[in-house]
N, C-alpha and C positions, 0 to 999 in steps of 0.2 A: 428168245423163248420159243420152244417148239409147241405146235398146236397138238393138244390131246383130243381124244374122241369126244369128250363131254364139254370142251371149252367153246363158249360162244365166239362167233367171229368178231364181235365188237371188242372182246377182251384180247383176242389175238392181234387185232389191228393196233390196239393201244401199246402192246409190249412186244411186238414181233421182233424188234431189234435189240431188246433189253433182256439180258440173261439173268440178272440178279435182282433181288428185292431192294438192295442198296441202290442200284441204278434206277429202279423205278421210283424210289423215294426221292432221289436227287432230281429226277425229272419233275416230279410233282412239286417239290419245293421251288424249283426254278420257275415253274408255271405260276405259282402263288406270288413269287417276287415280281415277275413280269406283269401279272394282273394288277398288282398294287401300283406298279409304274404306269400302267395304262389308264389309271384314273386321271381325268383331265384336271390335274392340280392347278394348272395355270388359270382356270376359270374361277378358282376360289381364293387363291393367294396372288393378288396382282401387285402387291407392294414390293416384292423382291424380284429384281431384274434377272438375277442369276437363275432363279427358279423358272422363269419363262424360257431361258436358253436350255436348261437341263431337261425340262419336261415339255417336249414339243407337241404332245398330243392335245388336241383342242376339242375333242368330242368323245362320246361314250362308245363309239363303234368298236374300238380295239378291246376295251374292257368287256363289252357285250359278247365278243368272240372268245376271249380268254377264259371267262368264267365257266361256260359250259365245257370247254376242253379240260379245264382243271378238275371239274366235277367228274367228267368221264374217266380221266386217269385215276382218280381216287376210287371211284366205284369199281373200276377194273382191278385195281390193287386189292380191294376188299374181296372181290370174287376169287382172285388167285389165292389170297391168304386163306379163305374158307375152304378152298378145294385143293389144298396142298400142292399147288402148282410149282412153287419154288423148290419144294423137296424133290419132286419128280425130276425137275431140271437138274438139280445138284447130283442126284443119283445117276442120271444118264451121262453126266460129264465125268463121273468117277470121283467126285469130291466127297 
């Protein structure tokens, strides 16, 4: 995505290497999935040994980092949607 004159820098940083809305949505859904993975499931379900091997995270620090990042990407997506950023990008690329 190219920076426009009215685009805040925090939106540009979120999507500087993503050119389409589909790519931005894919990143947001990936962040949501990883955020769910980052919940320390092994603290709550101790009876399953395979779970302890699959979910190696034992504290909330990764989840505490992933949650604000996911919210930042989602808010940035909403800003671009409200300010027709994807349409500007598509018209500049000739699509």
